[in-house]
C-alpha positions in Angstrom: 0.0 -0.2 0.2 1.2 3.6 -0.8 1.8 5.9 2.0 0.2 9.4 1.9 2.7 12.1 1.1 2.7 15.9 1.3 3.5 18.1 -1.9 6.4 20.1 0.0 8.8 22.8 -1.7 10.7 20.2 -3.2 7.8 19.5 -5.6 6.2 22.8 -6.0 7.3 23.7 -9.2 5.9 20.6 -10.7 2.4 21.9 -9.3 3.0 25.8 -9.9 -0.4 26.8 -8.7 0.3 25.0 -5.5 2.0 27.3 -2.5 3.3 26.3 0.9 0.4 27.2 2.5 -1.4 24.5 0.8 -1.9 21.0 2.4 -2.0 18.5 -0.5 -1.5 14.9 -0.1 -0.9 12.0 -2.7 -0.5 8.5 -2.7 1.2 7.5 -6.0 3.2 9.2 -8.8 2.1 9.2 -12.4 4.3 9.5 -15.5 2.5 11.3 -18.2 2.9 10.1 -22.1 4.6 6.7 -21.1 1.6 4.5 -21.3 -0.1 2.2 -19.1 2.7 -0.6 -19.1 5.2 2.1 -17.8 4.2 1.3 -14.1 1.5 -0.3 -12.0 0.2 3.6 -11.2 0.0 4.4 -15.1 -2.2 1.4 -15.8 -4.4 2.3 -12.7 -4.9 5.8 -13.8 -5.5 5.3 -17.1 -8.1 2.8 -16.5 -9.8 5.0 -14.0 -9.9 7.6 -16.6 -11.7 5.5 -19.2 -14.2 7.7 -20.8 -18.2 6.7 -20.7 -18.0 5.9 -24.3 -16.3 2.9 -23.6 -18.8 1.7 -21.3 -20.3 -1.8 -22.1 -17.2 -2.7 -24.0 -14.8 -5.5 -22.4 -12.4 -3.3 -21.3 -14.8 -1.3 -19.3 -14.2 -3.9 -16.4 -10.9 -2.5 -16.1 -12.3 0.8 -15.2 -14.7 -1.0 -12.5 -11.7 -2.5 -11.2 -9.8 0.7 -10.8 -12.6 2.1 -9.0 -12.8 -0.2 -6.3 -8.9 -0.4 -6.1 -8.7 3.5 -5.7 -11.6 3.3 -3.1 -9.7 0.6 -1.1 -6.4 2.7 -1.3 -8.0 5.6 -0.1 -10.0 4.1 2.7 -7.0 2.6 4.3 -4.4 5.4 3.8 -6.2 7.7 6.3 -7.3 7.3 9.6 -11.0 6.5 10.3 -11.4 9.6 12.3 -11.0 11.6 9.0 -13.4 9.8 7.2 -16.0 10.1 10.1 -15.5 13.9 10.8 -14.3 15.7 7.6 -16.6 16.6 4.7 -15.1 14.7 1.6 -16.0 16.8 -1.7 -15.0 15.7 -5.2 -13.2 18.2 -7.6 -15.9 18.4 -10.3 -15.0 16.0 -13.5 -14.3 18.0 -16.9 -18.0 17.4 -18.1 -21.2 18.6 -16.8 -24.0 16.2 -15.6 -26.0 16.5 -18.4 -23.3 15.6 -20.9 -23.4 12.0 -21.4 -19.7 11.7 -21.0 -20.0 13.1 -17.4 -17.9 10.7 -15.3 -18.7 10.9 -11.5 -15.8 8.4 -10.8 -14.3 10.4 -7.8 -17.9 10.7 -6.5 -18.1 6.9 -6.9 -15.1 6.2 -4.8 -15.8 8.8 -2.1 -19.1 7.0 -1.8 -17.5 3.6 -1.4 -15.3 4.4 1.4 -18.4 4.4 4.3 -19.7 0.9 3.4 -16.0 -0.5 2.8 -15.2 0.9 6.2 -18.5 0.2 8.3 -19.0 4.0 8.8 -20.8 7.2 8.0 -19.2 9.6 5.9 -20.2 13.1 4.7 -19.7 13.1 0.8 -20.9 16.4 -0.6 -20.6 17.6 -4.3 -20.5 20.9 -3.0 -18.9 22.4 -6.1 -21.2 22.4 -9.4 -19.5 23.1 -12.6 -21.7 25.0 -14.9 -20.0 24.7 -18.4 -18.0 21.5 -20.1 -14.1 21.9 -20.1 -11.7 19.8 -22.0 -10.2 17.0 -20.2 -6.7 18.3 -18.7 -4.9 15.1 -19.5 -6.2 15.3 -23.3 -5.1 19.0 -23.5 -1.8 19.4 -22.3 -0.9 22.5 -24.5 -3.9 24.7 -23.2 -4.5 24.4 -19.7 -6.9 26.4 -18.1 -6.0 28.9 -15.4 -7.5 28.7 -11.7 -9.3 32.1 -12.6 -11.0 30.4 -16.1 -11.9 27.4 -13.7 -13.4 29.5 -10.8 -15.5 31.3 -13.3 -17.6 28.3 -14.1 -17.9 27.0 -10.5 -20.6 27.6 -7.9 -21.6 26.5 -4.6 -24.5 24.1 -4.2 -26.3 26.2 -1.5 -28.6 23.2 -0.6 -25.5 21.2 0.7 -23.9 23.7 2.8 -25.5 22.6 5.9 -24.2 21.6 8.4 -21.1 23.5 8.3 -17.9 21.7 7.6 -15.3 21.3 10.3 -12.7 20.5 7.7 -12.9 19.9 3.9 -11.3 17.3 1.8 -10.9 18.3 -1.8 -10.2 15.1 -4.0 -9.1 14.4 -7.5 -7.4 11.4 -9.2 -4.2 13.1 -10.6 -2.9 16.9 -9.3 -1.1 18.4 -12.7 -0.7 22.2 -12.3 -2.7 22.6 -9.6 -5.5 25.0 -11.0 -8.8 22.6 -10.4 -7.4 22.5 -6.8 -6.5 26.3 -6.7 -10.1 27.1 -8.0 -12.0 24.8 -5.5 -10.0 25.6 -2.8 -10.6 29.3 -3.3 -14.0 29.0 -3.7 -14.7 26.7 -0.5 -12.6 29.2 1.7 -14.5 32.1 0.4 -17.8 30.0 1.3 -16.7 28.8 4.5 -14.4 31.2 6.2 -11.9 29.5 8.8 -12.9 25.8 7.7 -9.4 24.0 6.7 -9.4 22.7 3.4 -7.1 19.9 1.9 -6.2 18.4 -1.3 -6.1 14.5 -1.6 -4.8 12.9 -4.7 -4.5 9.3 -5.8 -1.5 10.5 -7.8 0.4 13.6 -8.3 2.0 14.0 -12.0 5.6 13.7 -12.6 7.4 15.7 -15.5 6.8 14.3 -18.7 9.5 11.9 -20.0 
């Protein structure tokens, strides 16, 4: 099992929207443009990111298996107290919910943790994305800025109560950190004084 590690000063240049004031944790390291055979992590992440147009095909089995594996790895990587007391928020995927390619993979992971551990978890889709965006891993040359992402994010006011004590923001891979930055800034504005942590399955290494 992979031990949670903090993105510290040594790695800030790889994730240039992250600052030393941020608390971002990752389990694995993903190498872009290296293909699934390069490492177990590459295979896991690429299976996890399989798009919804592959559903119903034989390869979909590997996405479902990746969802189960990531749920299990996250569940056992943090203390049970965190899962019981934190509010767990998925960073929105690239497509909005009305898009046929909307992929709720991180929400599925978070919702799978409570039954796996036999506890109750506060999972909330607090952040609503109002427009589709290109998937970052498919569009490396034109990445959106935090300001551009923040402009299409809103808080779901129907889910703000009770006020969280601490918030975990979850995504599969942290690249530049733009989505985390936009999400954290939005949540800190809505819930002043509530600590916000970033938790990622993997951090992206510099490309080979």
